[in-house]
N, C-alpha and C positions, 0 to 999 in steps of 0.2 A: 422848219428843219426838219431835215434827212433822216432815218435811220441812222446810215454811218457816221453823220456828224452828233447827234446824242449819242451813239455809245464811244464816240470818242470824246466826246464832253464827261461822260461818265467816269471812261476811264483817268480822264485826267483828274478829276475830284478824287477817284479812291485813292490815286496817286497822291494827292495833297492829303487825304485824311491821313494815310499810314505814312508818310513823311511828319506831317505835326505830331500825332499821336508818340512817332517815334522820338524826336525833338522833346516832346515834354518828359517822356519816360526817361530819355539822356539826362537831359536836368536837374531830375529829379533823383536819379538811383545809381546815374553813371554806366561806363559804356556795358560791362560784365552784364548788369542786372537787366540792360534793355535788351533782352531774348526778343526771337520770331511771336514765343508764345505769348509774353507779356505784351507785344505791339497788338497779336489778334484779339487777348484778351480787349485791348482797349479801343477799337474800333467793332467789338462784339461780331466778330466773327472767326473763323477757323484759319491756323497757320495757312492751310491750303493756299487759301485766299491770297496771301500777302504773295505766296509763292509766282502768283501768276502777274504780278507785276515786276517785283524785286527777286535776282537771282540767291541769294544770301544777306546776310544782315551787313557785311561789307558793304555793296552795293547801294543799300538804303543810307549808308552812312557815308557814302560820297555823294551821293543825290544830297545830302543833310551837309556837308562840306562843300559843294557847289553853292548853295544857297549863303551860305557863311559870308562867302567870298564877292557874293553880289552886293550884301551891307557891307561890305568894307569895302569895295569899289564906291557903293555911292558915299561914302564915310568922307573919301579921300577927293572926290569930284572938285570941290570949293579951295583947295589948294590950288589947284590948276589955276583960279581967278587971279591971283597974285603975281604981281609983274616980275619981284624979284625973283632970282634963281634961288640962291639962299635962303632967302625968306621962304620960296616955296621949301626947299629942304627941310628948313628948321620947321616950318608947322606940319609937313609930313611926317615928321616922327615924330611931335607931339598927338597927329592923330592917330596914329598908332599907338603910340603907349597907349594914351584914352580909352582909347576901343580895345584893346587886349584887354585894360583892366577894368572896366565896365560891363565889359561881355566876356566873361570868362569862357563859358562852355561854349560861344561859338568859336572865341578864339583857338580852343583846344581842337575844333572840329578841323580849322582851319591847317593850325600848323603843330599841334603835338601827338595827335591820333595816326597810330599805323593803318587803321582802319580803311580810310579812302583810299591812302595809297597801296594798300594790298588790291582793292578791288581795279584800282589802274594797273596793277601790272599783270592782270587778271586777262582783263581787255588788250594788255599790251598798247596803250594810250598813252600820250605824253601829259604831263602836268599844265591843263594850261591856265589852271586859274591861279597855280603860282604862276606860271610867265606872265602873265597880265601885270598882277601888282607886282611883280617884280621888273616888269617893264616900264613900271609909271616912274619910280626909281630911278631907274636906269636913264629915262628921259628926262627929268628933274636934274640930276648928276650931267647928264650932257649939257643943258643949258648954264650948270653954274661953270663947267670948264669954258663952253663957248664965251662965258663973258669975264674969264680972267682969275676965276673964284681961285683953282685950282692947277697944280700941274697936269701934263698930258699922262696920268696915270692911266693903268686898263683899267676903261667902265666901269667892266663888270668884275675886277677883281676890289673897286671903290663900292660899289654898289653892295656886293655880299659882305666886306665889313661892316660897314653901315648898319646893313640889314642885322647883324649878326647881333653887335649893340645893341640894337633895341630889342631885340628880340630874347634875348638874355636875359634883360630887364625884366621884362613882362613873365617869362616861364620861370624866372627865380622867384618874381611874386608868386605866380600863380599857385606855382609845388612848396610853396608854403617857407622858403628857402630863407626870409628875411629876419626872419626869429633869432638868424643872430646877434641882430641888434635888441639891446633890453629895452626897448621905446618902442612907443607908438606912431611913428612914423613915417613908416614905411614906402607910399607915397607922395610925402613930400622929401623925402633922401631919393626916390628915383625921381622925381623931377631935378633935381639939385644935382643928382649925376647927368642929367641928360643935356642940364645948363652946361656942367664941366664939358663934355664930351664934344657942346656946341662949338664951344671954345677954341678946342684942341685942335678940330676939322679946322675951323676959321685959320689957326695959326700954322698950323703943320702941315699940310697936304698941297 
């Protein structure tokens, strides 16, 4: 291995160390307490070292955001082995719901935090990760329309409507707003709500 290749590998390893440490601190302490200094202390380097790899804290969280979307994309992949488009759509919703419940920190990175989007705005870049996941939903919905499950509605509007519903369920749960119910059936009730929504989709579009 040449000097250039070794330096590049060392750079990548340091970037991953910074991101792994930032992710750990975020899950333990939340966004506000995950400061550049806290990350630097975690990797046992000075804060100045981190700025050699990332412009600011938001850019670190953009990288974590991108890693989180890769995990979500991997979770979605088995859905596309299902042959029936409507069954695909239903399972896509189940996967999204289950993934959000099981991975609250990752879900927050993907869909709730402002920091990654602020970093994108500074770069003047499109939200490629969101476009990819939204594109998967559009693809499944297009198959449903082609198979005659739904009428000829605007595809983007349909996708936004369905995404908004399922995102709303997860966000209500993660933000601890399910305590309007005086029992411990939060997740069960969310699944029941989704089942009802699927029936409405089947009968009402």
